[in-house]
C-alpha positions in Angstrom: 1.4 18.4 -22.7 -2.2 19.7 -22.2 -1.6 20.5 -18.5 1.0 23.2 -19.3 -1.4 24.7 -21.9 -4.2 24.8 -19.4 -1.9 26.5 -16.9 -0.8 29.1 -19.5 -4.5 29.7 -20.4 -5.3 30.2 -16.7 -2.4 32.7 -16.4 -3.5 34.6 -19.4 -7.1 34.7 -18.2 -6.0 36.0 -14.8 -3.9 38.7 -16.4 -6.7 39.7 -18.7 -9.1 40.2 -15.7 -6.3 41.7 -13.6 -6.6 39.1 -10.8 -3.3 39.4 -9.0 -4.2 36.5 -6.6 -4.8 34.1 -9.5 -1.7 35.4 -11.4 0.7 34.7 -8.6 -0.9 31.3 -7.9 0.1 30.2 -11.4 3.7 30.4 -10.1 5.5 28.4 -7.4 6.3 30.4 -4.2 10.0 30.6 -5.3 9.4 31.3 -9.0 11.6 33.7 -10.9 9.9 36.0 -13.4 12.1 38.0 -15.8 11.0 40.9 -18.0 12.9 43.7 -19.8 12.1 45.8 -16.7 13.9 43.4 -14.3 13.8 40.3 -12.2 11.1 39.4 -9.7 11.2 36.4 -7.4 8.4 34.8 -5.4 4.7 35.5 -5.0 5.2 38.9 -3.3 7.5 40.4 -6.0 5.6 38.8 -8.9 2.3 40.2 -7.5 4.0 43.6 -7.0 5.1 43.6 -10.7 1.6 42.8 -12.0 -0.1 45.4 -9.6 2.2 48.0 -11.1 1.4 46.9 -14.7 -2.4 46.8 -14.0 -2.1 50.4 -12.5 -0.4 51.7 -15.6 -2.8 49.8 -18.0 -6.1 49.2 -16.2 -7.7 47.8 -19.4 -4.7 45.7 -20.6 -5.1 42.5 -22.5 -2.8 39.8 -23.8 -4.1 38.2 -27.0 -2.3 34.9 -27.6 -1.3 34.6 -31.2 0.8 31.4 -31.1 2.3 28.9 -28.6 4.1 25.6 -28.6 5.3 23.2 -25.9 8.7 21.7 -25.6 8.9 19.2 -22.6 8.1 21.2 -19.5 8.3 24.6 -21.2 5.6 26.6 -23.1 6.8 29.3 -25.6 4.2 31.8 -26.6 3.7 35.0 -28.6 1.0 37.5 -27.9 -0.2 41.0 -28.6 -0.2 43.3 -25.5 -2.7 46.1 -25.6 -3.9 48.7 -23.1 -4.5 52.3 -22.4 -1.7 54.0 -20.5 -3.7 55.9 -17.9 -1.6 55.2 -14.8 2.0 55.7 -13.8 4.4 53.3 -15.5 7.3 52.4 -13.3 10.6 52.2 -15.1 13.8 50.4 -14.0 15.6 52.6 -11.6 12.4 54.0 -10.0 11.5 56.7 -12.5 7.9 56.9 -13.7 6.1 57.8 -16.9 2.9 59.5 -16.0 -0.3 58.2 -17.6 -0.6 59.5 -21.2 -4.0 58.3 -22.2 -2.4 56.7 -25.2 -3.4 53.3 -26.5 -0.4 50.9 -26.5 -0.2 47.8 -28.8 2.9 45.8 -29.1 4.0 42.2 -29.7 5.6 40.2 -26.9 6.8 36.7 -26.4 7.7 34.5 -23.4 8.8 31.1 -22.2 7.4 29.6 -19.0 8.7 26.4 -17.4 6.4 24.3 -15.3 7.4 22.2 -12.2 4.9 20.4 -10.0 1.9 21.8 -11.8 2.8 25.5 -11.6 5.3 27.8 -13.3 8.8 27.8 -11.7 10.0 30.5 -14.1 8.8 32.9 -16.7 10.7 35.1 -19.1 8.9 37.8 -21.1 10.4 39.7 -24.0 9.1 42.9 -25.7 10.6 46.0 -27.3 11.0 48.5 -24.4 11.8 51.3 -26.8 8.5 50.7 -28.7 6.6 50.7 -25.4 8.2 54.0 -24.3 7.7 55.6 -27.7 4.0 54.7 -27.7 3.5 56.3 -24.3 4.9 59.5 -25.8 8.0 59.3 -23.5 10.8 61.5 -24.8 13.9 59.4 -24.3 17.2 61.0 -25.0 20.4 59.0 -25.3 23.5 60.3 -23.6 27.0 59.0 -23.6 28.6 57.6 -20.5 32.3 58.1 -20.0 
């Protein structure tokens, strides 16, 4: 399905030039976007997520390494890279201040298309690898 491949290319291009307007318009108004950091729904929340990401990594890029299509879903792998110069918002509201460190990590995702736009997206990456590369000192503690 060439149409879904073109939509994914458009999304990747919009992310790589940090165009939030173009990013959100690759999704339906009621789309659900899930990442290790949480769930966002709709243009407003998806736009907020990407603005936060672009603030933390103003030079970020996603370099697609592989993708395949199954019916109305595209499954892709890419390499995320960027310099961590802005605050990175963590689940729960804490922030990791910009470290100036270069971050490179693999990621994968699955996006489902309906009516010419993505109705959902799920992105997967190793959060611990991301935090370690920023220099964040994470300490585990036991809960009761």
